[in-house]
C-alpha positions as CSV (number, residue, x, y, z in Angstrom):
1,M,104.3,-41.9,5.9
2,E,107.1,-43.6,3.7
3,L,110.3,-41.2,3.0
4,A,111.5,-41.5,-0.7
5,K,115.2,-42.8,-0.8
6,T,115.7,-40.4,-3.5
7,V,115.0,-37.8,-5.8
8,A,114.0,-40.1,-8.6
9,D,111.6,-42.2,-6.4
10,M,109.9,-39.0,-5.4
11,L,109.6,-37.7,-9.1
12,T,108.6,-41.2,-10.6
13,T,105.2,-42.0,-11.3
14,P,103.9,-45.9,-12.6
15,E,103.8,-44.2,-16.2
16,R,107.0,-42.2,-16.1
17,P,109.8,-44.5,-14.2
18,I,112.8,-41.7,-13.8
19,D,116.7,-43.3,-13.6
20,A,118.4,-40.7,-11.1
21,A,121.9,-40.6,-13.0
22,A,119.0,-38.9,-15.7
23,I,117.9,-36.1,-13.7
24,R,119.7,-32.3,-13.5
25,F,118.2,-29.4,-11.4
26,M,118.0,-25.7,-12.5
27,T,117.4,-22.6,-11.3
28,M,114.8,-20.8,-13.8
29,Q,115.8,-17.7,-15.2
30,G,113.8,-15.1,-16.9
31,D,110.2,-15.1,-17.1
32,S,108.7,-17.0,-20.3
33,M,107.1,-19.4,-18.3
34,G,105.8,-16.5,-15.4
35,P,104.0,-16.6,-13.3
36,E,103.7,-20.9,-13.7
37,I,107.3,-21.1,-13.1
38,R,109.0,-17.7,-11.8
39,P,112.8,-16.8,-11.5
40,G,114.5,-18.4,-9.0
41,D,112.7,-21.2,-9.0
42,K,114.1,-25.0,-9.1
43,I,113.3,-27.5,-11.6
44,A,114.4,-31.1,-11.9
45,V,115.0,-31.8,-15.4
46,N,114.8,-35.5,-17.1
47,L,117.3,-35.6,-19.6
48,A,116.5,-39.1,-20.9
49,D,113.0,-38.1,-21.7
50,C,113.3,-35.5,-24.7
51,T,110.1,-36.5,-26.4
52,P,107.2,-34.1,-26.5
53,S,104.4,-36.8,-26.7
54,P,102.8,-36.5,-24.1
55,P,103.2,-32.4,-23.9
56,G,104.2,-31.0,-21.1
57,L,107.1,-28.5,-20.0
58,F,110.9,-28.7,-21.3
59,V,114.1,-27.3,-21.4
60,L,115.2,-26.2,-25.2
61,W,118.2,-25.5,-26.5
62,D,117.4,-22.0,-28.7
63,G,120.7,-21.7,-29.9
64,L,121.5,-19.2,-27.3
65,E,120.5,-20.4,-24.3
66,N,118.2,-23.3,-22.5
67,I,114.8,-22.0,-22.0
68,V,111.4,-23.2,-20.4
69,C,108.7,-23.8,-22.3
70,R,105.5,-26.1,-23.1
71,L,105.7,-28.5,-25.8
72,E,103.1,-30.4,-27.9
73,F,103.9,-32.7,-30.8
74,I,101.7,-31.6,-33.7
75,H,100.8,-34.1,-36.4
76,S,101.0,-33.1,-39.9
77,D,100.9,-34.1,-43.5
78,G,104.8,-33.4,-43.9
79,K,107.1,-33.4,-41.5
80,P,106.5,-33.9,-37.8
81,I,106.3,-30.2,-35.9
82,V,106.1,-29.0,-32.4
83,N,104.3,-26.4,-30.8
84,V,106.4,-24.4,-28.4
85,S,104.5,-22.1,-26.1
86,F,104.9,-20.2,-23.3
87,A,102.7,-19.6,-20.1
88,N,103.8,-15.7,-20.4
89,P,101.4,-14.3,-22.8
90,A,104.6,-11.3,-23.7
91,Y,106.3,-14.7,-25.5
92,S,104.5,-15.9,-28.8
93,S,104.1,-19.6,-29.8
94,R,105.8,-20.7,-32.7
95,L,105.7,-24.3,-34.7
96,V,109.3,-25.6,-35.2
97,P,109.9,-28.9,-37.1
98,L,110.9,-31.5,-34.7
99,A,114.1,-32.4,-36.6
100,E,115.0,-28.6,-35.7
101,C,114.2,-28.8,-31.8
102,E,117.2,-29.3,-29.6
103,I,115.0,-30.8,-26.2
104,T,117.4,-30.9,-23.2
105,G,114.8,-32.8,-20.9
106,R,111.2,-33.0,-19.6
107,I,110.6,-30.9,-16.6
108,V,109.8,-33.5,-13.8
109,G,109.7,-31.5,-10.6
110,R,109.7,-27.6,-9.4
111,W,110.4,-26.4,-6.1
112,V,109.3,-22.9,-5.6
113,R,110.9,-20.1,-3.2
114,T,108.5,-19.4,-0.5
115,A,110.1,-16.2,0.8
């Protein structure tokens, strides 16, 4: 078994190469993505990937704080729209114009607490 040289090597896929300088680590706070991602889990965020196509998990600035959510680009007749949704059913999904989304980056890795 070959050991990865860097975190970027571990997270890179042929479809999505990752620059190590663009990776930031965050600790999940809140329960918006529970039980998929729980408070205290560590996430790796690719700051260079802020395009919600293909859909995926992202960190989004909501005006008060960074939140973790699922983003999906919606093709529409008018302005581009993003569906913002959460794993936790207590949180409502919403449609937001892409121009109003402050996407911090795409989540490319997650480490869960085992204890």
